[in-house]
Each structure stands twice: as C-alpha cells, then as structure tokens.
C-alpha positions in Angstrom: -47.8 -5.1 -60.7 -45.3 -7.0 -62.6 -45.8 -8.0 -66.1 -45.1 -11.6 -67.2 -43.3 -12.4 -70.3 -44.8 -14.7 -72.8 -42.4 -15.8 -75.4 -43.9 -16.6 -78.9 -40.9 -16.6 -81.2 -39.8 -20.2 -80.5 -39.1 -20.7 -84.5 -36.0 -18.6 -83.8 -34.7 -19.9 -80.4 -36.3 -21.9 -77.5 -35.1 -22.0 -74.2 -32.9 -24.8 -73.2 -34.0 -26.8 -70.0 -31.7 -26.9 -66.9 -31.4 -30.3 -67.4 -30.5 -30.2 -70.8 -27.6 -27.1 -70.4 -26.2 -29.5 -67.4 -25.8 -32.6 -69.7 -24.3 -30.1 -72.1 -22.0 -27.8 -69.9 -18.9 -29.8 -70.5 -18.9 -29.6 -74.1 -19.7 -26.0 -74.5 -17.6 -24.6 -72.2 -14.7 -26.2 -70.4 -11.3 -26.7 -72.2 -11.4 -30.8 -71.7 -14.7 -31.6 -73.3 -15.3 -29.3 -76.1 -14.1 -30.3 -79.7 -15.6 -30.5 -83.2 -16.3 -34.2 -83.7 -15.6 -34.4 -87.1 -11.6 -34.0 -86.3 -9.0 -36.3 -85.8 -7.2 -34.5 -82.8 -7.8 -36.0 -79.4 -10.3 -33.4 -78.2 -12.7 -33.9 -81.7 -12.7 -37.7 -81.0 -13.6 -37.1 -77.5 -16.5 -35.2 -78.9 -17.2 -37.8 -81.5 -17.4 -40.4 -78.6 -19.9 -38.6 -76.8 -22.1 -37.8 -80.1 -21.9 -41.5 -80.5 -23.1 -42.5 -77.4 -25.8 -39.8 -77.2 -26.7 -41.3 -80.7 -26.6 -44.9 -78.9 -29.1 -43.7 -75.7 -31.5 -41.8 -78.0 -31.8 -45.1 -80.4 -32.3 -47.6 -77.5 -34.8 -44.6 -76.0 -36.9 -44.5 -79.1 -36.8 -48.5 -79.9 -34.5 -47.9 -83.0 -33.4 -51.0 -84.6 -29.8 -49.6 -84.7 -28.0 -46.4 -83.6 -27.4 -45.7 -87.6 -31.1 -44.6 -87.7 -30.7 -41.7 -85.6 -29.5 -38.8 -87.6 -29.0 -35.1 -86.2 -29.1 -32.6 -88.0 -28.5 -28.7 -87.9 -31.1 -27.1 -88.2 -35.2 -27.7 -88.7 -34.9 -27.0 -92.8 -32.6 -29.6 -92.8 -34.7 -32.0 -90.7 -37.7 -31.2 -93.0 -36.1 -31.7 -96.1 -34.9 -35.0 -94.7 -38.1 -36.5 -93.6 -39.6 -35.1 -97.2 -36.6 -36.9 -99.0 -37.3 -39.9 -96.9 -41.0 -40.3 -97.5 -40.3 -39.8 -101.4 -37.8 -42.6 -101.3 -39.9 -45.0 -99.3 -42.7 -44.7 -101.7 -40.6 -45.2 -105.1 -41.4 -48.4 -106.9 
C-alpha cells in the first residue's frame, strides 16, 4: 500500500499547472526569451514585450477598461498591501 501525499503548505509555494509551465518555459530556461523586462538590452525588451502582451490578455479576460489596471506584484504581502492601500485611497473624501 502506498501513501498519498497531501501538501498543506501552499502559503510557501504552490505547484505550477503543466500548461502554465509550458507557457513560461521560454522565459525560464532558454537563451532566447529570458531577460530582465526592466533592462534596455534586446533580451530585456523581448521579455518586456511578453509581459505587456500578458497584461493585455489578462485585462481582456478580466474585462478591465485598460491594461494598465492590471498590476503584477512579486508576492502575497505586496498584493495585500496594494489592495489595502487601494481600498483606503478609494474611500478618501
């Protein structure tokens, strides 16, 4: 009898769905598509274009009025802070 693993630490990390991994593979492992999207060199600009394309697709999927409404964050804490600040500023008189 084999034991089934049940993972309860999704706060620390979460498995990536296979289709997400395949979509991200060019930006994680090969020498042609990865790069810092904040850089001015060609590799970085290629990555920046991919980020902006993802932003546009995400905005369209969510029904956002403008792609600039989609904000990427680096972690849950940054996301929480952005949401709290956004709610606070939205209720200022």
